[in-house]
Structures are given as C-alpha cells and as structure tokens.
C-alpha positions as CSV (number, residue, x, y, z in Angstrom):
1,M,0.0,0.0,0.0
2,T,3.0,2.3,0.4
3,G,3.2,4.9,-2.4
4,E,-0.4,4.5,-3.4
5,I,-2.5,7.6,-3.6
6,P,-5.9,7.4,-2.0
7,V,-8.7,7.4,-4.5
8,A,-10.4,10.6,-3.1
9,L,-7.1,12.5,-3.3
10,A,-6.4,11.3,-6.8
11,E,-10.0,12.4,-7.8
12,A,-9.5,15.8,-6.2
13,R,-6.3,16.3,-8.0
14,L,-7.9,15.3,-11.3
15,Q,-10.9,17.6,-10.7
16,R,-8.5,20.6,-9.9
17,R,-6.5,19.8,-13.0
18,E,-9.6,19.7,-15.2
19,H,-10.9,23.0,-13.8
20,L,-7.5,24.6,-14.5
21,H,-7.4,23.4,-18.1
22,E,-10.9,24.6,-18.7
23,L,-10.1,28.0,-17.2
24,V,-7.0,28.4,-19.3
25,T,-9.3,28.0,-22.4
26,D,-11.9,30.3,-20.9
27,F,-9.3,33.1,-20.2
28,Q,-8.0,32.7,-23.8
29,F,-11.5,33.1,-25.1
30,I,-11.9,36.3,-23.0
31,E,-8.6,37.7,-24.5
32,E,-9.7,36.9,-28.0
33,A,-13.1,38.3,-27.5
34,L,-11.6,41.5,-26.2
35,K,-9.3,41.7,-29.3
36,R,-12.4,41.1,-31.5
37,C,-14.2,44.0,-29.7
38,L,-11.3,46.3,-30.1
39,G,-10.8,45.3,-33.8
40,A,-14.5,46.2,-34.4
41,A,-14.1,49.5,-32.5
42,F,-11.0,50.3,-34.6
43,D,-13.0,49.5,-37.8
44,L,-15.7,51.9,-36.7
45,I,-13.3,54.6,-36.0
46,R,-11.7,54.2,-39.4
47,L,-15.0,54.0,-41.2
48,R,-16.5,57.1,-39.5
49,T,-13.4,59.2,-39.8
50,R,-12.0,57.9,-43.1
51,K,-12.2,61.3,-44.8
52,E,-10.9,63.3,-41.9
53,L,-8.2,61.0,-40.3
54,D,-5.7,58.4,-41.4
55,C,-6.5,56.0,-38.5
56,R,-4.0,53.1,-38.4
57,L,-5.3,51.3,-35.3
58,D,-6.0,47.6,-36.0
59,R,-5.7,44.2,-34.3
60,E,-1.9,44.2,-34.9
61,H,-1.8,47.2,-32.5
62,I,-3.1,45.0,-29.7
63,H,-1.8,41.6,-30.8
64,K,0.6,41.1,-27.9
65,Y,-1.3,42.8,-25.1
66,G,-2.1,40.9,-21.9
67,L,-5.5,40.7,-20.3
68,G,-5.1,43.8,-18.1
69,R,-4.0,46.0,-21.0
70,L,-6.7,44.6,-23.2
71,I,-9.3,45.5,-20.6
72,D,-7.9,49.1,-20.4
73,E,-8.0,49.4,-24.2
74,F,-11.5,48.0,-24.2
75,E,-12.7,50.6,-21.7
76,L,-10.9,53.4,-23.6
77,Y,-12.2,52.5,-27.1
78,V,-15.5,50.7,-26.5
79,G,-16.4,52.6,-23.4
80,R,-18.3,49.8,-21.5
81,T,-17.1,50.7,-18.0
82,G,-19.3,48.2,-16.3
83,V,-18.0,45.3,-18.4
84,A,-14.5,46.5,-18.0
85,T,-14.9,46.7,-14.2
86,A,-16.2,43.1,-14.1
87,L,-13.3,42.0,-16.3
88,R,-10.7,43.6,-14.1
89,V,-11.7,41.2,-11.2
90,L,-10.8,38.4,-13.6
91,V,-7.2,39.5,-13.8
92,T,-6.7,38.5,-10.1
93,D,-8.5,35.3,-10.8
94,R,-6.3,34.5,-13.8
95,N,-3.2,35.2,-11.8
96,H,-4.5,32.8,-9.1
97,C,-5.1,30.1,-11.7
98,A,-1.6,30.6,-13.1
99,R,-0.1,30.1,-9.6
100,Q,-2.3,27.0,-9.2
101,A,-1.1,25.5,-12.5
102,Y,2.5,26.1,-11.4
103,R,1.8,24.5,-8.1
104,Q,0.1,21.6,-9.8
105,V,3.0,20.9,-12.0
106,L,5.8,21.3,-9.5
107,R,4.2,20.3,-6.2
108,E,1.3,18.0,-6.8
109,E,3.1,14.9,-5.6
110,A,3.7,16.5,-2.2
111,E,0.1,17.7,-1.8
112,N,-1.8,15.3,0.4
113,N,-4.4,17.5,2.1
114,I,-7.7,16.6,0.6
115,D,-9.5,19.5,2.3
116,E,-7.2,22.0,0.8
117,L,-7.6,20.4,-2.6
118,L,-11.4,20.4,-2.3
119,A,-11.5,24.0,-1.2
120,E,-9.2,25.0,-4.1
121,T,-11.4,23.1,-6.5
122,K,-14.5,24.9,-5.2
123,R,-12.7,28.2,-5.7
124,L,-11.8,27.3,-9.2
125,A,-15.4,26.4,-10.0
126,E,-16.5,29.8,-8.7
127,I,-13.9,31.5,-10.8
128,R,-15.1,29.6,-13.8
129,V,-18.7,30.9,-13.3
130,R,-17.4,34.5,-13.3
131,V,-15.2,33.9,-16.3
132,R,-18.1,32.3,-18.3
133,A,-20.4,35.2,-17.4
134,A,-17.8,37.7,-18.6
135,G,-17.3,35.6,-21.8
136,N,-21.0,35.7,-22.4
137,A,-21.1,39.5,-21.9
138,L,-18.2,39.9,-24.4
139,V,-20.0,37.7,-26.9
140,Q,-22.9,40.2,-26.7
141,E,-20.5,43.1,-27.1
142,V,-19.0,41.5,-30.2
143,S,-22.4,41.1,-31.7
144,V,-23.3,44.7,-31.1
145,L,-20.0,46.0,-32.5
146,D,-20.2,43.7,-35.5
147,T,-23.7,45.0,-36.3
148,L,-22.5,48.6,-36.0
149,V,-19.5,47.9,-38.3
150,R,-21.7,46.2,-40.9
151,T,-24.2,49.1,-40.7
152,E,-21.4,51.7,-41.1
153,R,-19.9,49.8,-44.0
154,E,-23.3,49.8,-45.8
155,R,-23.7,53.5,-45.1
156,A,-20.2,54.3,-46.4
157,A,-20.9,52.2,-49.5
158,R,-24.1,54.1,-50.2
159,A,-22.3,57.4,-49.7
160,D,-19.5,56.4,-52.1
161,A,-22.0,55.3,-54.7
C-alpha cells in the first residue's frame, strides 16, 4: 500500500486539473473576444473618420497585449465601463489560476491535504462561473459591435456610390 494515492485524493487532483485546463481555455476566449471587440471598434473609428483622419489602429496594434492591457483598451475605445470593471476582477482570478497551475506541475506529488484540494477546486469552480459570465457578456458586445460595423460599411458604400 505504500506509495499508493488514496482514490479521493487522486480524484480531487484530477478535478482541480480539469478546472485549471478549462479555465486556461476560458481566459484565452476572453482575451480573443476583447481583441475582437477592439478590432471592431477600430474598424468603426476608421469608417467614421475615413475622410478626416488616417487612422491606423488595428488588431496588430493590440496583438501582444495581456489581459489587463486589453481591458484598459476595451474601456478606452469601447467605453463599456461596467463590463471593464467586471473583467478587471478576472485579472486577479487569472493570476491565481496561473499560480495553481504552477503549483500543480511542481508540487502535486507533495500535496496530500484533501480538504485544501477540495477548497481550491471549489474556488476554481467559482472563478469559472465568473469567467463564463464575462465571456457571455463579451459575446454580446462583439455582436453589437459587428452589427455597428456592418451598418457603417453599408452607409459608407451608399455614400460612395
């Protein structure tokens, strides 16, 4: 029996690992949705000011930005302060998940406290609820911005005709 991991402990580790993997994907989705919102905002700026300004903002401008900077740019260019405020909370959550992933990789074998693992798994599940809600809010923002861009392109095409 020496060296065997109790089933409950192995299951708790697996559940934490699954939550972390899902959260990594969810946070990537948030970043990509923010880039999409910003890209649409930049398109709107270019379309609406095309005769007055030579606007060169585009997705390349924000390509390497991290989550915090993307949120700042989102608030600056899109102006949805409520969404940006909710997203800022996620930066701390994302950092926590990164620390947990590091801990999982380097120290999992030494972790034998099932109560701590279960508490952490519960926390990760709560973070996931917040991240998913933010992702859903951003999907709605993308939809609104895409509609605005499409409408503006049609207006510009009629004006040029």
